[in-house]
N, CA, C and O atoms as a Maestro MAE file, in Angstrom:
{
 s_m_m2io_version
 :::
 2.0.0
}

f_m_ct {
 s_m_title
 :::
 protein
 m_atom[320] {
  # First column is atom index #
  i_m_mmod_type
  r_m_x_coord
  r_m_y_coord
  r_m_z_coord
  i_m_residue_number
  s_m_chain_name
  s_m_pdb_residue_name
  s_m_pdb_atom_name
  i_m_atomic_number
  :::
  1 25 5.568 7.777 36.439 1 A "MET " " N  " 7
  2 3 4.706 6.565 36.265 1 A "MET " " CA " 6
  3 2 3.507 6.833 35.399 1 A "MET " " C  " 6
  4 15 3.154 6.017 34.547 1 A "MET " " O  " 8
  5 25 2.867 7.986 35.611 2 A "MET " " N  " 7
  6 3 1.682 8.329 34.791 2 A "MET " " CA " 6
  7 2 2.046 8.465 33.309 2 A "MET " " C  " 6
  8 15 1.268 8.089 32.432 2 A "MET " " O  " 8
  9 25 3.210 8.995 33.050 3 A "HIS " " N  " 7
  10 3 3.658 9.144 31.637 3 A "HIS " " CA " 6
  11 2 3.790 7.787 30.957 3 A "HIS " " C  " 6
  12 15 3.368 7.626 29.812 3 A "HIS " " O  " 8
  13 25 4.357 6.833 31.633 4 A "ILE " " N  " 7
  14 3 4.476 5.505 31.075 4 A "ILE " " CA " 6
  15 2 3.129 4.817 30.801 4 A "ILE " " C  " 6
  16 15 2.963 4.103 29.812 4 A "ILE " " O  " 8
  17 25 2.180 5.056 31.705 5 A "LEU " " N  " 7
  18 3 0.817 4.508 31.523 5 A "LEU " " CA " 6
  19 2 0.173 5.118 30.276 5 A "LEU " " C  " 6
  20 15 -0.407 4.414 29.450 5 A "LEU " " O  " 8
  21 25 0.288 6.429 30.162 6 A "ILE " " N  " 7
  22 3 -0.331 7.118 29.007 6 A "ILE " " CA " 6
  23 2 0.343 6.730 27.705 6 A "ILE " " C  " 6
  24 15 -0.341 6.581 26.693 6 A "ILE " " O  " 8
  25 25 1.594 6.570 27.692 7 A "GLU " " N  " 7
  26 3 2.307 6.119 26.477 7 A "GLU " " CA " 6
  27 2 1.967 4.662 26.146 7 A "GLU " " C  " 6
  28 15 1.864 4.305 24.972 7 A "GLU " " O  " 8
  29 25 1.799 3.851 27.128 8 A "THR " " N  " 7
  30 3 1.374 2.474 26.921 8 A "THR " " CA " 6
  31 2 0.013 2.402 26.340 8 A "THR " " C  " 6
  32 15 -0.229 1.589 25.448 8 A "THR " " O  " 8
  33 25 -0.916 3.235 26.813 9 A "LEU " " N  " 7
  34 3 -2.283 3.293 26.253 9 A "LEU " " CA " 6
  35 2 -2.214 3.694 24.831 9 A "LEU " " C  " 6
  36 15 -2.931 3.128 24.007 9 A "LEU " " O  " 8
  37 25 -1.376 4.660 24.484 10 A "GLY " " N  " 7
  38 3 -1.241 5.068 23.099 10 A "GLY " " CA " 6
  39 2 -0.809 3.971 22.188 10 A "GLY " " C  " 6
  40 15 -1.348 3.801 21.095 10 A "GLY " " O  " 8
  41 25 0.187 3.208 22.645 11 A "TRP " " N  " 7
  42 3 0.706 2.126 21.809 11 A "TRP " " CA " 6
  43 2 -0.310 0.994 21.705 11 A "TRP " " C  " 6
  44 15 -0.424 0.373 20.648 11 A "TRP " " O  " 8
  45 25 -1.063 0.705 22.796 12 A "ILE " " N  " 7
  46 3 -2.095 -0.306 22.709 12 A "ILE " " CA " 6
  47 2 -3.202 0.122 21.732 12 A "ILE " " C  " 6
  48 15 -3.717 -0.686 20.959 12 A "ILE " " O  " 8
  49 25 -3.562 1.463 21.794 13 A "ALA " " N  " 7
  50 3 -4.541 2.022 20.852 13 A "ALA " " CA " 6
  51 2 -4.081 1.794 19.420 13 A "ALA " " C  " 6
  52 15 -4.876 1.390 18.572 13 A "ALA " " O  " 8
  53 25 -2.836 2.044 19.148 14 A "SER " " N  " 7
  54 3 -2.330 1.924 17.799 14 A "SER " " CA " 6
  55 2 -2.420 0.486 17.313 14 A "SER " " C  " 6
  56 15 -2.793 0.252 16.164 14 A "SER " " O  " 8
  57 25 -2.091 -0.468 18.147 15 A "VAL " " N  " 7
  58 3 -2.126 -1.881 17.784 15 A "VAL " " CA " 6
  59 2 -3.593 -2.297 17.552 15 A "VAL " " C  " 6
  60 15 -3.888 -2.993 16.581 15 A "VAL " " O  " 8
  61 25 -4.505 -1.877 18.433 16 A "LEU " " N  " 7
  62 3 -5.906 -2.249 18.305 16 A "LEU " " CA " 6
  63 2 -6.562 -1.669 17.003 16 A "LEU " " C  " 6
  64 15 -7.240 -2.390 16.271 16 A "LEU " " O  " 8
  65 25 -6.346 -0.390 16.748 17 A "ILE " " N  " 7
  66 3 -6.994 0.239 15.577 17 A "ILE " " CA " 6
  67 2 -6.345 -0.263 14.289 17 A "ILE " " C  " 6
  68 15 -7.055 -0.640 13.357 17 A "ILE " " O  " 8
  69 25 -5.047 -0.276 14.218 18 A "VAL " " N  " 7
  70 3 -4.345 -0.706 13.010 18 A "VAL " " CA " 6
  71 2 -4.595 -2.246 12.778 18 A "VAL " " C  " 6
  72 15 -4.793 -2.718 11.658 18 A "VAL " " O  " 8
  73 25 -4.568 -2.970 13.921 19 A "GLY " " N  " 7
  74 3 -4.882 -4.384 13.837 19 A "GLY " " CA " 6
  75 2 -6.250 -4.711 13.318 19 A "GLY " " C  " 6
  76 15 -6.431 -5.605 12.491 19 A "GLY " " O  " 8
  77 25 -7.225 -3.957 13.826 20 A "ALA " " N  " 7
  78 3 -8.632 -4.143 13.329 20 A "ALA " " CA " 6
  79 2 -8.723 -3.802 11.842 20 A "ALA " " C  " 6
  80 15 -9.337 -4.524 11.057 20 A "ALA " " O  " 8
  81 25 -8.094 -2.678 11.474 21 A "TYR " " N  " 7
  82 3 -8.159 -2.296 10.073 21 A "TYR " " CA " 6
  83 2 -7.488 -3.326 9.159 21 A "TYR " " C  " 6
  84 15 -8.027 -3.665 8.105 21 A "TYR " " O  " 8
  85 25 -6.308 -3.825 9.563 22 A "ALA " " N  " 7
  86 3 -5.598 -4.813 8.709 22 A "ALA " " CA " 6
  87 2 -6.441 -6.126 8.701 22 A "ALA " " C  " 6
  88 15 -6.568 -6.753 7.649 22 A "ALA " " O  " 8
  89 25 -7.000 -6.534 9.824 23 A "ALA " " N  " 7
  90 3 -7.798 -7.762 9.778 23 A "ALA " " CA " 6
  91 2 -9.028 -7.596 8.895 23 A "ALA " " C  " 6
  92 15 -9.475 -8.569 8.289 23 A "ALA " " O  " 8
  93 25 -9.571 -6.429 8.807 24 A "ASN " " N  " 7
  94 3 -10.685 -6.124 7.968 24 A "ASN " " CA " 6
  95 2 -10.252 -6.143 6.467 24 A "ASN " " C  " 6
  96 15 -10.901 -6.780 5.637 24 A "ASN " " O  " 8
  97 25 -9.214 -5.474 6.164 25 A "ILE " " N  " 7
  98 3 -8.709 -5.397 4.820 25 A "ILE " " CA " 6
  99 2 -8.319 -6.741 4.250 25 A "ILE " " C  " 6
  100 15 -8.534 -6.998 3.066 25 A "ILE " " O  " 8
  101 25 -7.740 -7.615 5.087 26 A "TYR " " N  " 7
  102 3 -7.303 -8.943 4.669 26 A "TYR " " CA " 6
  103 2 -8.432 -10.004 4.833 26 A "TYR " " C  " 6
  104 15 -8.191 -11.202 4.684 26 A "TYR " " O  " 8
  105 25 -9.638 -9.545 5.137 27 A "GLY " " N  " 7
  106 3 -10.754 -10.492 5.194 27 A "GLY " " CA " 6
  107 2 -10.871 -11.386 6.392 27 A "GLY " " C  " 6
  108 15 -11.615 -12.366 6.374 27 A "GLY " " O  " 8
  109 25 -10.143 -11.060 7.435 28 A "ARG " " N  " 7
  110 3 -10.137 -11.918 8.628 28 A "ARG " " CA " 6
  111 2 -11.154 -11.459 9.637 28 A "ARG " " C  " 6
  112 15 -11.503 -12.196 10.559 28 A "ARG " " O  " 8
  113 25 -11.652 -10.193 9.462 29 A "LEU " " N  " 7
  114 3 -12.614 -9.627 10.453 29 A "LEU " " CA " 6
  115 2 -13.487 -8.671 9.689 29 A "LEU " " C  " 6
  116 15 -12.993 -7.749 9.039 29 A "LEU " " O  " 8
  117 25 -14.782 -8.883 9.764 30 A "LYS " " N  " 7
  118 3 -15.700 -7.966 9.130 30 A "LYS " " CA " 6
  119 2 -16.037 -6.781 9.998 30 A "LYS " " C  " 6
  120 15 -16.001 -6.870 11.225 30 A "LYS " " O  " 8
  121 25 -16.376 -5.634 9.347 31 A "ALA " " N  " 7
  122 3 -16.609 -4.432 10.089 31 A "ALA " " CA " 6
  123 2 -17.866 -4.557 10.978 31 A "ALA " " C  " 6
  124 15 -18.038 -3.755 11.897 31 A "ALA " " O  " 8
  125 25 -18.736 -5.534 10.725 32 A "GLU " " N  " 7
  126 3 -19.927 -5.681 11.505 32 A "GLU " " CA " 6
  127 2 -19.701 -6.544 12.745 32 A "GLU " " C  " 6
  128 15 -20.549 -6.587 13.636 32 A "GLU " " O  " 8
  129 25 -18.564 -7.225 12.803 33 A "GLU " " N  " 7
  130 3 -18.283 -8.126 13.896 33 A "GLU " " CA " 6
  131 2 -17.933 -7.377 15.166 33 A "GLU " " C  " 6
  132 15 -17.233 -6.365 15.136 33 A "GLU " " O  " 8
  133 25 -18.448 -7.907 16.325 34 A "PRO " " N  " 7
  134 3 -18.216 -7.242 17.595 34 A "PRO " " CA " 6
  135 2 -16.738 -6.998 17.894 34 A "PRO " " C  " 6
  136 15 -16.389 -5.946 18.430 34 A "PRO " " O  " 8
  137 25 -15.877 -7.934 17.565 35 A "ALA " " N  " 7
  138 3 -14.429 -7.739 17.831 35 A "ALA " " CA " 6
  139 2 -13.898 -6.515 17.136 35 A "ALA " " C  " 6
  140 15 -13.132 -5.755 17.728 35 A "ALA " " O  " 8
  141 25 -14.289 -6.299 15.878 36 A "TYR " " N  " 7
  142 3 -13.818 -5.128 15.135 36 A "TYR " " CA " 6
  143 2 -14.287 -3.823 15.809 36 A "TYR " " C  " 6
  144 15 -13.525 -2.874 15.991 36 A "TYR " " O  " 8
  145 25 -15.580 -3.832 16.169 37 A "ILE " " N  " 7
  146 3 -16.157 -2.641 16.768 37 A "ILE " " CA " 6
  147 2 -15.507 -2.334 18.109 37 A "ILE " " C  " 6
  148 15 -15.159 -1.189 18.399 37 A "ILE " " O  " 8
  149 25 -15.349 -3.384 18.929 38 A "TRP " " N  " 7
  150 3 -14.734 -3.185 20.250 38 A "TRP " " CA " 6
  151 2 -13.258 -2.781 20.158 38 A "TRP " " C  " 6
  152 15 -12.786 -1.965 20.950 38 A "TRP " " O  " 8
  153 25 -12.548 -3.341 19.214 39 A "MET " " N  " 7
  154 3 -11.111 -2.987 19.042 39 A "MET " " CA " 6
  155 2 -11.060 -1.491 18.695 39 A "MET " " C  " 6
  156 15 -10.214 -0.776 19.233 39 A "MET " " O  " 8
  157 25 -11.939 -1.000 17.813 40 A "ASN " " N  " 7
  158 3 -11.937 0.377 17.479 40 A "ASN " " CA " 6
  159 2 -12.377 1.298 18.617 40 A "ASN " " C  " 6
  160 15 -11.812 2.373 18.822 40 A "ASN " " O  " 8
  161 25 -13.383 0.859 19.340 41 A "MET " " N  " 7
  162 3 -13.842 1.702 20.474 41 A "MET " " CA " 6
  163 2 -12.797 1.790 21.613 41 A "MET " " C  " 6
  164 15 -12.502 2.879 22.107 41 A "MET " " O  " 8
  165 25 -12.266 0.670 22.006 42 A "ILE " " N  " 7
  166 3 -11.240 0.678 23.037 42 A "ILE " " CA " 6
  167 2 -10.006 1.447 22.572 42 A "ILE " " C  " 6
  168 15 -9.471 2.281 23.302 42 A "ILE " " O  " 8
  169 25 -9.567 1.161 21.363 43 A "GLY " " N  " 7
  170 3 -8.462 1.910 20.801 43 A "GLY " " CA " 6
  171 2 -8.694 3.376 20.764 43 A "GLY " " C  " 6
  172 15 -7.801 4.154 21.101 43 A "GLY " " O  " 8
  173 25 -9.872 3.782 20.364 44 A "GLY " " N  " 7
  174 3 -10.226 5.206 20.359 44 A "GLY " " CA " 6
  175 2 -10.245 5.851 21.715 44 A "GLY " " C  " 6
  176 15 -9.792 6.983 21.882 44 A "GLY " " O  " 8
  177 25 -10.768 5.133 22.685 45 A "ILE " " N  " 7
  178 3 -10.742 5.644 24.063 45 A "ILE " " CA " 6
  179 2 -9.316 5.849 24.536 45 A "ILE " " C  " 6
  180 15 -8.981 6.890 25.103 45 A "ILE " " O  " 8
  181 25 -8.482 4.853 24.299 46 A "PHE " " N  " 7
  182 3 -7.046 4.976 24.717 46 A "PHE " " CA " 6
  183 2 -6.368 6.120 24.037 46 A "PHE " " C  " 6
  184 15 -5.545 6.811 24.638 46 A "PHE " " O  " 8
  185 25 -6.713 6.337 22.746 47 A "PHE " " N  " 7
  186 3 -6.098 7.462 22.008 47 A "PHE " " CA " 6
  187 2 -6.632 8.806 22.551 47 A "PHE " " C  " 6
  188 15 -5.890 9.787 22.602 47 A "PHE " " O  " 8
  189 25 -7.892 8.850 22.949 48 A "VAL " " N  " 7
  190 3 -8.406 10.113 23.562 48 A "VAL " " CA " 6
  191 2 -7.590 10.448 24.782 48 A "VAL " " C  " 6
  192 15 -7.144 11.586 24.933 48 A "VAL " " O  " 8
  193 25 -7.384 9.485 25.656 49 A "VAL " " N  " 7
  194 3 -6.545 9.735 26.875 49 A "VAL " " CA " 6
  195 2 -5.180 10.201 26.469 49 A "VAL " " C  " 6
  196 15 -4.689 11.194 27.006 49 A "VAL " " O  " 8
  197 25 -4.528 9.503 25.514 50 A "ASN " " N  " 7
  198 3 -3.174 9.826 25.103 50 A "ASN " " CA " 6
  199 2 -3.095 11.213 24.473 50 A "ASN " " C  " 6
  200 15 -2.199 11.986 24.812 50 A "ASN " " O  " 8
  201 25 -3.991 11.539 23.585 51 A "THR " " N  " 7
  202 3 -3.896 12.799 22.904 51 A "THR " " CA " 6
  203 2 -4.236 14.006 23.772 51 A "THR " " C  " 6
  204 15 -3.684 15.092 23.598 51 A "THR " " O  " 8
  205 25 -5.138 13.796 24.689 52 A "ILE " " N  " 7
  206 3 -5.475 14.903 25.605 52 A "ILE " " CA " 6
  207 2 -4.221 15.130 26.501 52 A "ILE " " C  " 6
  208 15 -3.813 16.272 26.710 52 A "ILE " " O  " 8
  209 25 -3.646 14.090 27.001 53 A "TYR " " N  " 7
  210 3 -2.425 14.183 27.795 53 A "TYR " " CA " 6
  211 2 -1.345 15.021 27.098 53 A "TYR " " C  " 6
  212 15 -0.666 15.842 27.715 53 A "TYR " " O  " 8
  213 25 -1.215 14.778 25.770 54 A "HIS " " N  " 7
  214 3 -0.190 15.473 24.989 54 A "HIS " " CA " 6
  215 2 -0.706 16.782 24.402 54 A "HIS " " C  " 6
  216 15 -0.021 17.394 23.583 54 A "HIS " " O  " 8
  217 25 -1.891 17.222 24.797 55 A "HIS " " N  " 7
  218 3 -2.487 18.468 24.280 55 A "HIS " " CA " 6
  219 2 -2.642 18.487 22.802 55 A "HIS " " C  " 6
  220 15 -2.549 19.552 22.192 55 A "HIS " " O  " 8
  221 25 -2.882 17.317 22.173 56 A "ALA " " N  " 7
  222 3 -3.124 17.175 20.742 56 A "ALA " " CA " 6
  223 2 -4.641 17.150 20.497 56 A "ALA " " C  " 6
  224 15 -5.216 16.127 20.123 56 A "ALA " " O  " 8
  225 25 -5.264 18.316 20.722 57 A "TYR " " N  " 7
  226 3 -6.698 18.394 20.749 57 A "TYR " " CA " 6
  227 2 -7.399 18.061 19.410 57 A "TYR " " C  " 6
  228 15 -8.479 17.470 19.430 57 A "TYR " " O  " 8
  229 25 -6.829 18.416 18.281 58 A "PRO " " N  " 7
  230 3 -7.491 17.994 17.013 58 A "PRO " " CA " 6
  231 2 -7.574 16.475 16.945 58 A "PRO " " C  " 6
  232 15 -8.601 15.922 16.552 58 A "PRO " " O  " 8
  233 25 -6.489 15.800 17.328 59 A "SER " " N  " 7
  234 3 -6.485 14.311 17.283 59 A "SER " " CA " 6
  235 2 -7.445 13.769 18.326 59 A "SER " " C  " 6
  236 15 -8.123 12.769 18.089 59 A "SER " " O  " 8
  237 25 -7.504 14.415 19.464 60 A "ALA " " N  " 7
  238 3 -8.447 13.990 20.529 60 A "ALA " " CA " 6
  239 2 -9.857 14.059 19.986 60 A "ALA " " C  " 6
  240 15 -10.632 13.125 20.194 60 A "ALA " " O  " 8
  241 25 -10.227 15.151 19.283 61 A "LEU " " N  " 7
  242 3 -11.555 15.308 18.786 61 A "LEU " " CA " 6
  243 2 -11.856 14.191 17.780 61 A "LEU " " C  " 6
  244 15 -12.919 13.574 17.852 61 A "LEU " " O  " 8
  245 25 -10.950 13.925 16.855 62 A "VAL " " N  " 7
  246 3 -11.156 12.842 15.925 62 A "VAL " " CA " 6
  247 2 -11.449 11.531 16.625 62 A "VAL " " C  " 6
  248 15 -12.352 10.784 16.249 62 A "VAL " " O  " 8
  249 25 -10.666 11.279 17.641 63 A "ASN " " N  " 7
  250 3 -10.861 10.036 18.388 63 A "ASN " " CA " 6
  251 2 -12.162 9.980 19.237 63 A "ASN " " C  " 6
  252 15 -12.743 8.914 19.446 63 A "ASN " " O  " 8
  253 25 -12.577 11.134 19.701 64 A "VAL " " N  " 7
  254 3 -13.894 11.178 20.404 64 A "VAL " " CA " 6
  255 2 -15.036 10.740 19.352 64 A "VAL " " C  " 6
  256 15 -15.925 9.935 19.631 64 A "VAL " " O  " 8
  257 25 -14.899 11.342 18.183 65 A "VAL " " N  " 7
  258 3 -15.855 10.972 17.120 65 A "VAL " " CA " 6
  259 2 -15.761 9.495 16.766 65 A "VAL " " C  " 6
  260 15 -16.779 8.838 16.549 65 A "VAL " " O  " 8
  261 25 -14.570 8.988 16.710 66 A "TRP " " N  " 7
  262 3 -14.307 7.546 16.423 66 A "TRP " " CA " 6
  263 2 -15.011 6.692 17.487 66 A "TRP " " C  " 6
  264 15 -15.657 5.695 17.165 66 A "TRP " " O  " 8
  265 25 -14.880 7.091 18.738 67 A "VAL " " N  " 7
  266 3 -15.482 6.341 19.863 67 A "VAL " " CA " 6
  267 2 -16.994 6.424 19.756 67 A "VAL " " C  " 6
  268 15 -17.670 5.414 19.950 67 A "VAL " " O  " 8
  269 25 -17.547 7.584 19.457 68 A "LEU " " N  " 7
  270 3 -18.956 7.767 19.380 68 A "LEU " " CA " 6
  271 2 -19.570 6.936 18.229 68 A "LEU " " C  " 6
  272 15 -20.681 6.424 18.364 68 A "LEU " " O  " 8
  273 25 -18.868 6.808 17.135 69 A "ILE " " N  " 7
  274 3 -19.308 5.941 16.029 69 A "ILE " " CA " 6
  275 2 -19.369 4.501 16.474 69 A "ILE " " C  " 6
  276 15 -20.362 3.810 16.245 69 A "ILE " " O  " 8
  277 25 -18.312 4.050 17.109 70 A "ALA " " N  " 7
  278 3 -18.266 2.655 17.638 70 A "ALA " " CA " 6
  279 2 -19.331 2.441 18.698 70 A "ALA " " C  " 6
  280 15 -19.972 1.390 18.716 70 A "ALA " " O  " 8
  281 25 -19.534 3.397 19.572 71 A "LEU " " N  " 7
  282 3 -20.526 3.285 20.623 71 A "LEU " " CA " 6
  283 2 -21.940 3.157 20.010 71 A "LEU " " C  " 6
  284 15 -22.761 2.359 20.463 71 A "LEU " " O  " 8
  285 25 -22.193 3.981 18.954 72 A "ASN " " N  " 7
  286 3 -23.444 3.911 18.275 72 A "ASN " " CA " 6
  287 2 -23.677 2.484 17.688 72 A "ASN " " C  " 6
  288 15 -24.782 1.946 17.750 72 A "ASN " " O  " 8
  289 25 -22.637 1.920 17.140 73 A "ALA " " N  " 7
  290 3 -22.760 0.562 16.600 73 A "ALA " " CA " 6
  291 2 -23.038 -0.441 17.711 73 A "ALA " " C  " 6
  292 15 -23.851 -1.348 17.537 73 A "ALA " " O  " 8
  293 25 -22.378 -0.287 18.835 74 A "VAL " " N  " 7
  294 3 -22.592 -1.225 19.968 74 A "VAL " " CA " 6
  295 2 -24.047 -1.161 20.456 74 A "VAL " " C  " 6
  296 15 -24.682 -2.184 20.710 74 A "VAL " " O  " 8
  297 25 -24.552 0.076 20.576 75 A "ILE " " N  " 7
  298 3 -25.942 0.257 21.046 75 A "ILE " " CA " 6
  299 2 -26.932 -0.239 19.965 75 A "ILE " " C  " 6
  300 15 -27.864 -0.988 20.256 75 A "ILE " " O  " 8
  301 25 -26.708 0.186 18.753 76 A "ARG " " N  " 7
  302 3 -27.645 -0.138 17.704 76 A "ARG " " CA " 6
  303 2 -27.711 -1.621 17.439 76 A "ARG " " C  " 6
  304 15 -28.784 -2.154 17.157 76 A "ARG " " O  " 8
  305 25 -26.580 -2.297 17.523 77 A "LYS " " N  " 7
  306 3 -26.559 -3.742 17.221 77 A "LYS " " CA " 6
  307 2 -26.773 -4.611 18.482 77 A "LYS " " C  " 6
  308 15 -26.944 -5.827 18.393 77 A "LYS " " O  " 8
  309 25 -26.757 -3.959 19.640 78 A "GLY " " N  " 7
  310 3 -26.885 -4.697 20.891 78 A "GLY " " CA " 6
  311 2 -25.696 -5.576 21.188 78 A "GLY " " C  " 6
  312 15 -25.853 -6.664 21.744 78 A "GLY " " O  " 8
  313 25 -24.498 -5.122 20.824 79 A "ILE " " N  " 7
  314 3 -23.273 -5.864 20.928 79 A "ILE " " CA " 6
  315 2 -22.824 -5.868 22.368 79 A "ILE " " C  " 6
  316 15 -22.951 -4.881 23.093 79 A "ILE " " O  " 8
  317 25 -22.286 -7.034 22.764 80 A "ARG " " N  " 7
  318 3 -21.729 -7.202 24.157 80 A "ARG " " CA " 6
  319 2 -20.267 -7.482 24.072 80 A "ARG " " C  " 6
  320 15 -19.611 -7.654 25.099 80 A "ARG " " O  " 8
  :::
 }
 m_bond[319] {
  # First column is bond index #
  i_m_from
  i_m_to
  i_m_order
  :::
  1 1 2 1
  2 2 3 1
  3 3 4 2
  4 3 5 1
  5 5 6 1
  6 6 7 1
  7 7 8 2
  8 7 9 1
  9 9 10 1
  10 10 11 1
  11 11 12 2
  12 11 13 1
  13 13 14 1
  14 14 15 1
  15 15 16 2
  16 15 17 1
  17 17 18 1
  18 18 19 1
  19 19 20 2
  20 19 21 1
  21 21 22 1
  22 22 23 1
  23 23 24 2
  24 23 25 1
  25 25 26 1
  26 26 27 1
  27 27 28 2
  28 27 29 1
  29 29 30 1
  30 30 31 1
  31 31 32 2
  32 31 33 1
  33 33 34 1
  34 34 35 1
  35 35 36 2
  36 35 37 1
  37 37 38 1
  38 38 39 1
  39 39 40 2
  40 39 41 1
  41 41 42 1
  42 42 43 1
  43 43 44 2
  44 43 45 1
  45 45 46 1
  46 46 47 1
  47 47 48 2
  48 47 49 1
  49 49 50 1
  50 50 51 1
  51 51 52 2
  52 51 53 1
  53 53 54 1
  54 54 55 1
  55 55 56 2
  56 55 57 1
  57 57 58 1
  58 58 59 1
  59 59 60 2
  60 59 61 1
  61 61 62 1
  62 62 63 1
  63 63 64 2
  64 63 65 1
  65 65 66 1
  66 66 67 1
  67 67 68 2
  68 67 69 1
  69 69 70 1
  70 70 71 1
  71 71 72 2
  72 71 73 1
  73 73 74 1
  74 74 75 1
  75 75 76 2
  76 75 77 1
  77 77 78 1
  78 78 79 1
  79 79 80 2
  80 79 81 1
  81 81 82 1
  82 82 83 1
  83 83 84 2
  84 83 85 1
  85 85 86 1
  86 86 87 1
  87 87 88 2
  88 87 89 1
  89 89 90 1
  90 90 91 1
  91 91 92 2
  92 91 93 1
  93 93 94 1
  94 94 95 1
  95 95 96 2
  96 95 97 1
  97 97 98 1
  98 98 99 1
  99 99 100 2
  100 99 101 1
  101 101 102 1
  102 102 103 1
  103 103 104 2
  104 103 105 1
  105 105 106 1
  106 106 107 1
  107 107 108 2
  108 107 109 1
  109 109 110 1
  110 110 111 1
  111 111 112 2
  112 111 113 1
  113 113 114 1
  114 114 115 1
  115 115 116 2
  116 115 117 1
  117 117 118 1
  118 118 119 1
  119 119 120 2
  120 119 121 1
  121 121 122 1
  122 122 123 1
  123 123 124 2
  124 123 125 1
  125 125 126 1
  126 126 127 1
  127 127 128 2
  128 127 129 1
  129 129 130 1
  130 130 131 1
  131 131 132 2
  132 131 133 1
  133 133 134 1
  134 134 135 1
  135 135 136 2
  136 135 137 1
  137 137 138 1
  138 138 139 1
  139 139 140 2
  140 139 141 1
  141 141 142 1
  142 142 143 1
  143 143 144 2
  144 143 145 1
  145 145 146 1
  146 146 147 1
  147 147 148 2
  148 147 149 1
  149 149 150 1
  150 150 151 1
  151 151 152 2
  152 151 153 1
  153 153 154 1
  154 154 155 1
  155 155 156 2
  156 155 157 1
  157 157 158 1
  158 158 159 1
  159 159 160 2
  160 159 161 1
  161 161 162 1
  162 162 163 1
  163 163 164 2
  164 163 165 1
  165 165 166 1
  166 166 167 1
  167 167 168 2
  168 167 169 1
  169 169 170 1
  170 170 171 1
  171 171 172 2
  172 171 173 1
  173 173 174 1
  174 174 175 1
  175 175 176 2
  176 175 177 1
  177 177 178 1
  178 178 179 1
  179 179 180 2
  180 179 181 1
  181 181 182 1
  182 182 183 1
  183 183 184 2
  184 183 185 1
  185 185 186 1
  186 186 187 1
  187 187 188 2
  188 187 189 1
  189 189 190 1
  190 190 191 1
  191 191 192 2
  192 191 193 1
  193 193 194 1
  194 194 195 1
  195 195 196 2
  196 195 197 1
  197 197 198 1
  198 198 199 1
  199 199 200 2
  200 199 201 1
  201 201 202 1
  202 202 203 1
  203 203 204 2
  204 203 205 1
  205 205 206 1
  206 206 207 1
  207 207 208 2
  208 207 209 1
  209 209 210 1
  210 210 211 1
  211 211 212 2
  212 211 213 1
  213 213 214 1
  214 214 215 1
  215 215 216 2
  216 215 217 1
  217 217 218 1
  218 218 219 1
  219 219 220 2
  220 219 221 1
  221 221 222 1
  222 222 223 1
  223 223 224 2
  224 223 225 1
  225 225 226 1
  226 226 227 1
  227 227 228 2
  228 227 229 1
  229 229 230 1
  230 230 231 1
  231 231 232 2
  232 231 233 1
  233 233 234 1
  234 234 235 1
  235 235 236 2
  236 235 237 1
  237 237 238 1
  238 238 239 1
  239 239 240 2
  240 239 241 1
  241 241 242 1
  242 242 243 1
  243 243 244 2
  244 243 245 1
  245 245 246 1
  246 246 247 1
  247 247 248 2
  248 247 249 1
  249 249 250 1
  250 250 251 1
  251 251 252 2
  252 251 253 1
  253 253 254 1
  254 254 255 1
  255 255 256 2
  256 255 257 1
  257 257 258 1
  258 258 259 1
  259 259 260 2
  260 259 261 1
  261 261 262 1
  262 262 263 1
  263 263 264 2
  264 263 265 1
  265 265 266 1
  266 266 267 1
  267 267 268 2
  268 267 269 1
  269 269 270 1
  270 270 271 1
  271 271 272 2
  272 271 273 1
  273 273 274 1
  274 274 275 1
  275 275 276 2
  276 275 277 1
  277 277 278 1
  278 278 279 1
  279 279 280 2
  280 279 281 1
  281 281 282 1
  282 282 283 1
  283 283 284 2
  284 283 285 1
  285 285 286 1
  286 286 287 1
  287 287 288 2
  288 287 289 1
  289 289 290 1
  290 290 291 1
  291 291 292 2
  292 291 293 1
  293 293 294 1
  294 294 295 1
  295 295 296 2
  296 295 297 1
  297 297 298 1
  298 298 299 1
  299 299 300 2
  300 299 301 1
  301 301 302 1
  302 302 303 1
  303 303 304 2
  304 303 305 1
  305 305 306 1
  306 306 307 1
  307 307 308 2
  308 307 309 1
  309 309 310 1
  310 310 311 1
  311 311 312 2
  312 311 313 1
  313 313 314 1
  314 314 315 1
  315 315 316 2
  316 315 317 1
  317 317 318 1
  318 318 319 1
  319 319 320 2
  :::
 }
}
């Protein structure tokens, strides 16, 4: 059961991060918009869980940094 949850989080993370990127590239979502930042932060958190579970520590570290960047934006901009 835990394995299915972790894999589901990984797939959701992929959709959120790639979806945010695609929406930004195609002009549907600006990088400053709360939705873009939240999609990246939540996707990053889910990837951290997934990559740690799979012992993919370099990827986990990249995603921790990804989350910290998004968190900084949330705090700095007062995003809810």
